[in-house]
C-alpha positions in Angstrom: 11.2 18.6 28.8 12.0 15.9 31.4 15.2 16.8 33.7 17.5 15.0 31.1 21.7 15.9 30.9 22.2 17.7 28.0 25.3 15.2 27.6 22.4 12.3 27.5 20.3 14.3 25.5 22.6 14.9 22.9 23.9 11.3 23.3 20.4 10.1 22.5 19.9 12.1 19.6 23.2 10.5 18.2 21.9 7.2 18.8 18.5 8.0 16.7 20.2 10.0 13.6 22.7 6.9 13.2 20.1 4.2 13.4 19.2 4.9 9.9 15.6 5.6 11.2 15.5 8.9 9.7 15.9 8.1 6.1 18.0 8.8 3.2 17.7 12.5 3.7 20.4 14.6 5.9 17.5 17.3 6.7 15.5 15.3 9.0 18.6 14.6 11.6 19.5 18.3 11.0 16.3 19.4 12.3 16.4 17.3 15.3 20.2 18.3 16.0 18.3 22.0 15.6 15.5 21.5 18.0 17.6 20.1 20.5 20.1 22.8 20.3 16.8 25.2 20.8 15.7 23.2 23.7 19.4 22.9 25.6 19.7 26.7 24.8 16.4 27.3 26.3 14.7 28.6 23.2 11.6 27.4 21.3 12.3 28.4 17.5 9.8 29.5 14.8 8.9 27.9 11.7 10.5 30.4 9.8 13.6 30.0 11.9 13.7 26.4 10.7 13.3 27.2 7.5 16.0 29.8 7.1 18.9 28.0 9.8 18.0 24.1 8.9 16.4 24.1 5.0 18.5 27.1 3.3 15.2 28.8 3.0 16.3 33.1 2.2 15.1 35.5 5.0 12.1 36.4 3.3 10.7 32.6 3.5 6.8 33.0 3.8 5.7 30.2 6.0 2.1 30.9 4.8 2.6 29.8 1.3 5.1 27.1 1.5 4.8 24.4 3.5 8.1 22.8 3.6 8.7 23.2 7.4 5.2 21.3 8.4 5.5 18.7 6.2 9.1 18.0 7.5 7.9 18.4 11.1 5.4 15.5 10.6 7.2 13.2 8.6 10.2 13.8 12.0 7.4 13.1 14.3 6.5 10.0 12.7 9.9 8.8 12.6 10.5 9.5 16.2 7.4 7.3 16.7 9.3 4.3 14.6 12.0 4.8 16.6 10.6 4.3 19.5 8.2 1.3 18.4 11.4 -0.3 17.2 15.1 0.4 17.8 13.9 2.6 20.6 12.6 0.2 22.8 15.1 0.3 25.6 16.0 3.9 25.5 15.4 6.1 28.7 14.4 8.7 27.7 11.8 9.3 24.3 11.8 12.3 22.7 9.0 13.7 21.2 7.3 16.6 19.0 4.5 17.8 20.1 1.6 18.6 17.7 1.3 21.8 16.5 4.7 23.0 18.5 8.6 23.4 17.4 10.3 22.0 19.9 11.6 18.9 21.2 10.1 17.4 24.5 11.9 14.5 26.3 10.2 11.7 29.2 10.5 9.2 30.8 10.3 5.9 28.1 7.8 4.0 29.9 5.5 3.0 27.3 2.3 0.8 28.2 -1.0 -1.0 27.0 -3.6 0.3 28.7 -6.6 -2.2 28.6 -9.5 -0.8 26.7 -12.7 0.8 28.6 -16.0 0.6 27.6 -18.0 3.9 27.9 -19.0 2.4 31.7 -16.0 1.9 32.4 -15.7 -2.0 32.0 -12.6 -3.6 30.5 -13.6 -4.8 27.1 -12.0 -7.7 25.6 -12.5 -6.5 21.5 -11.4 -9.2 19.2 -10.3 -7.4 15.9 -11.8 -8.4 12.8 -8.7 -7.2 10.7 -8.1 -10.4 10.1 -11.1 -12.3 9.4 -12.0 -9.7 7.0 -8.7 -10.6 5.3 -10.1 -14.1 4.9 -13.1 -13.2 4.0 -11.8 -10.9 0.6 -9.7 -13.2 -0.4 -11.8 -15.8 -0.5 -14.8 -13.7 -2.3 -11.6 -13.1 -4.8 -10.8 -16.9 -5.0 -14.5 -17.8 -5.6 -14.3 -15.4 -8.7 -10.5 -16.7 -9.6 -9.5 -19.7 -9.2 -10.1 -22.4 -11.9 -13.6 -23.6 -13.5 -16.7 -22.7 -15.5 -15.7 -19.3 -15.9 -11.9 -19.7 -16.2 -11.7 -18.9 -19.6 -13.6 -15.8 -19.8 -11.5 -14.7 -17.1 -8.8 -14.9 -18.6 -10.0 -13.8 -22.4 -11.0 -10.6 -20.0 -7.3 -10.2 -19.9 -5.3 -8.3 -23.0 -1.8 -11.0 -23.3 0.3 -8.3 -24.2 -0.3 -6.5 -20.9 1.0 -10.0 -18.5 3.9 -9.6 -20.7 4.9 -5.8 -19.7 5.9 -4.0 -16.5 4.8 -4.3 -13.8 2.8 -7.6 -14.2 6.0 -9.2 -15.8 8.3 -8.9 -12.7 5.2 -10.2 -10.0 4.1 -13.0 -12.1 7.3 -14.4 -13.4 8.6 -16.4 -10.4 6.7 -18.3 -7.6 7.1 -15.8 -5.2 4.0 -15.0 -3.1 1.7 -11.8 -3.6 0.8 -9.7 -0.9 -2.0 -7.1 -1.6 -2.2 -4.3 1.3 -4.8 -2.4 1.7 -5.2 1.1 2.5 -7.3 1.3 5.8 -7.7 3.7 8.4 -8.3 3.5 12.2 -11.1 5.3 13.9 -11.6 6.4 17.5 -14.4 8.0 18.8 -15.0 11.1 20.9 -17.5 11.1 24.0 -19.2 13.7 25.5 -19.3 14.2 28.9 -22.0 11.6 30.2 -19.3 9.2 28.3 -21.8 8.2 25.2 -19.9 8.3 22.0 -20.7 11.1 20.0 -18.9 10.8 16.9 -16.2 9.3 14.6 -12.8 10.9 14.7 -10.3 10.4 11.6 -6.6 11.7 12.6 -3.4 11.5 9.9 -1.4 11.2 13.1 -3.4 8.7 14.9 -3.0 5.1 12.9 -3.3 2.4 16.1 -4.7 2.3 19.5 -1.2 3.1 20.7 -1.1 6.1 18.6 -4.6 7.0 20.0 -2.8 6.0 24.1 0.1 8.2 23.4 -2.6 11.4 22.3 -4.4 11.0 25.5 -1.1 11.0 27.4 0.0 13.9 25.9 -3.5 15.8 26.5 -4.4 14.6 30.4 -7.4 17.3 30.2 -9.4 15.6 26.7 -7.9 11.6 27.8 -11.5 10.9 28.8 -12.9 12.2 25.5 -11.7 9.8 23.1 -12.4 6.6 23.1 -10.8 3.3 21.7 -13.5 1.8 19.3 -11.5 -1.0 17.6 -12.5 0.1 14.2 -11.1 0.8 10.8 -12.2 1.5 7.4 -11.4 1.4 3.8 -12.3 3.6 1.1 -15.3 2.4 -1.2 -13.2 2.6 -4.6 -10.7 -0.3 -3.2 -13.7 -2.9 -4.3 -13.1 -1.3 -8.0 -9.5 -1.7 -7.9 -9.5 -4.5 -6.6 -12.3 -5.6 -9.7 -9.4 -4.7 -12.4 -5.8 -5.6 -10.1 -7.0 -9.3 -8.9 -7.8 -10.5 -12.8 -4.3 -10.0 -13.4 -3.0 -12.2 -11.0 -5.2 -14.7 -12.4 -2.3 -17.3 -12.5 -1.6 -16.6 -8.7 -4.9 -16.9 -7.3 -3.7 -19.6 -4.6 -1.0 -17.4 -3.5 -2.5 -14.5 -3.0 -2.9 -12.7 1.2 -4.5 -9.6 2.3 -3.5 -7.7 4.6 -4.7 -4.3 5.9 -1.9 -1.7 6.2 -2.5 -1.1 9.6 -1.6 -4.6 10.3 2.3 -4.6 8.3 4.4 -5.5 9.4 8.6 -5.2 8.2 9.1 -9.4 8.0 6.2 -8.8 5.4 8.3 -6.7 2.7 11.0 -9.2 2.6 8.9 -12.5 1.6 6.3 -11.4 -1.2 5.8 -9.4 -3.6 3.8 -5.8 -2.6 0.6 -4.7 -4.4 -0.9 -1.6 -2.6 -4.3 -0.2 -3.2 -5.7 3.0 -1.3 -5.3 6.8 -0.9 -2.1 8.6 -0.8 -3.1 9.6 2.7 -3.0 5.8 3.8 0.6 4.2 2.8 1.5 4.8 6.3 4.7 2.5 6.9 5.1 2.5 3.4 6.1 6.2 3.0 9.9 5.8 3.3 10.2 3.5 0.2 7.8 5.5 -1.8 9.0 8.8 -1.5 12.6 7.6 -1.0 13.7 8.5 -4.6 10.5 10.4 -5.6 10.4 13.6 -7.4 7.0 14.3 -5.7 7.0 15.6 -2.5 3.8 15.2 0.0 2.2 19.1 0.3 0.1 20.7 3.4 -2.0 18.0 3.1 -2.2 14.4 1.3 -4.9 16.7 -1.6 -1.7 18.3 -2.7 1.8 16.9 -4.4 4.8 19.2 -5.5 7.2 18.5 -8.2 10.4 19.0 -7.2 12.2 19.8 -10.1 9.5 22.0 -11.4 8.0 23.4 -8.3 4.5 22.9 -9.8 1.9 22.1 -7.3 -1.0 19.7 -7.8 -4.2 19.5 -5.7 -6.7 17.5 -5.8 -10.2 19.3 -5.8 -12.7 15.8 -5.5 -15.0 16.0 -2.6 -13.4 19.8 -1.8 -14.3 22.3 -4.4 -18.3 22.0 -4.0 -18.8 21.7 -7.5 -20.1 18.6 -9.7 -17.1 18.7 -11.9 -13.4 17.2 -9.9 -10.3 17.3 -10.5 -7.7 14.2 -8.9 -4.6 13.3 -9.0 -3.4 9.2 -9.5 -0.5 7.9 -8.3 1.4 4.7 -9.1 5.2 3.6 -8.3 7.1 0.4 -8.4 10.4 -0.8 -8.2 12.2 -3.9 -7.1 13.2 -5.4 -3.6 16.9 -6.6 -2.9 15.3 -10.0 -2.3 14.3 -10.3 -5.5 10.7 -9.3 -5.0 8.6 -6.3 -6.3 6.6 -3.1 -4.8 3.6 -1.6 -6.6 1.9 1.3 -5.0 -1.7 2.1 -7.0 -2.9 5.2 -5.2 -5.7 8.0 -5.5 -5.4 11.3 -3.9 -9.6 10.2 -3.4 -12.0 7.5 -4.7 -11.8 8.6 -8.2 -8.0 8.6 -8.4 -7.5 5.2 -6.9 -10.2 4.2 -9.6 -7.8 5.5 -12.7 -4.9 4.4 -11.3 -6.2 0.9 -11.8 -7.6 1.6 -15.1 -4.5 3.2 -16.6 -2.2 0.0 -14.8 -4.1 -2.0 -17.0 -4.0 -0.5 -20.0 -2.1 -1.8 -22.7 -1.6 0.9 -24.7 -1.0 3.0 -21.4 2.1 0.3 -20.4 3.4 0.3 -23.8 3.5 4.1 -23.6 5.3 4.0 -20.6 7.9 1.7 -21.5 8.8 4.1 -24.7 8.9 6.6 -22.6 10.8 4.8 -19.9 13.1 2.9 -21.8 13.0 -1.1 -21.7 16.0 -0.9 -18.8 13.5 1.5 -16.5 10.5 0.2 -16.8 10.5 -1.6 -14.2 11.2 1.1 -11.6 9.6 4.4 -11.9 6.8 6.6 -10.7 3.8 8.1 -12.8 1.0 10.5 -11.8 -2.0 11.1 -14.1 -4.3 14.1 -14.0 -8.3 12.5 -13.7 -11.0 14.7 -14.2 -14.8 13.8 -13.8 -18.4 15.1 -13.6 -21.1 14.2 -11.3 -19.1 11.1 -10.0 -17.9 10.2 -12.7 -14.4 9.7 -14.0 -14.0 10.8 -17.2 -10.5 9.1 -17.7 -6.4 10.4 -16.7 -3.4 12.1 -18.9 -0.1 11.2 -18.2 1.3 14.2 -16.7 4.3 13.3 -14.7 6.9 10.0 -15.3 10.2 9.7 -12.9 12.5 6.7 -13.3 13.4 5.1 -9.7 16.9 5.0 -8.9 16.3 1.4 -6.7 19.7 2.1 -4.7 18.6 5.0 -3.5 15.8 3.3 -2.2 17.4 0.5 -0.5 19.8 2.9 1.5 16.5 4.5 3.0 15.3 1.4 4.6 17.1 -2.0 4.6 14.0 -4.6 5.0 16.0 -7.5 5.9 16.7 -6.3 9.8 
């Protein structure tokens, strides 16, 4: 802990809590305040103590069976990073929660952008290819979707009733452009003693070069082992999902943009309809919006969701069980924004889930059933979960196991996009 005065530490804590960056839930502010109080008292709290003292769990709380504290700490760490990337840029000190620990550290807020170095130590002037990738994707899509000799075949392949159902009606009934957000992943290199890149690494907490620089500053002994490759990748199922979603947007083909979520900015959320395609683990900056009024919570990993009402656990086994058969989950969330634009998240825990989610959201029978289940008034703001089964990498369909109408007022109290 840097030598920050206790009063200054408490004042900084209040500024972070009052900034709104911690979201609507008061739990994150309570945890932050608790960790700060422990730091002032010279204590390092245990996971069980946080569960009992802050989250109201019973004294016999078992940390080995319930990951609620780890989940909250993970999100609190990200929220602190979000504060210092925007509202807290001019703060003298920054607060962090080191990975694997339950304590607050304070350090001078000296954020520096270091030049990229090659393994030989030379400065790299590497151009990001993400914008060009987006241009290429949209160009290929427009070649298939712009009017031409096959236009009639394209439009005829879309069941007409689907376009009049939610969420598609909300996306197509105005002149707003559509921003297609692709869930990409930042990866970095790990080098050997000679400085040669031996393998590529993906970490949930490292989603940009700034995150990597922070990791290096927090672990000086390992800093030389990590190397910025300026690489991202996208799930292979994105192509399949886009092939189903893009024909739905045929009438707006000329006003569609594509962005990687690693490049998404707050201003983007106010000016366009937003469609996210990717894994649940890739929603990154959209997390707070998607889960603000959700009846689901992320478990110990992004292959696990928890029903907050029934306490049922939905755990995907795709790629994890070692068997030919698999079980995955597909989640769809959609809701309007105050500006009149609309959000649609189509996601899976793994590839099978994402593919199934795109299938379900373009199936008129499924959309009609959802409208009947949720009611016409709530059919433009809901979340659903499908259980997906398959064998030998073949998707044999999914079954709706959960649906929940969302309260848009709660969602936008969590984060105002016109800041």
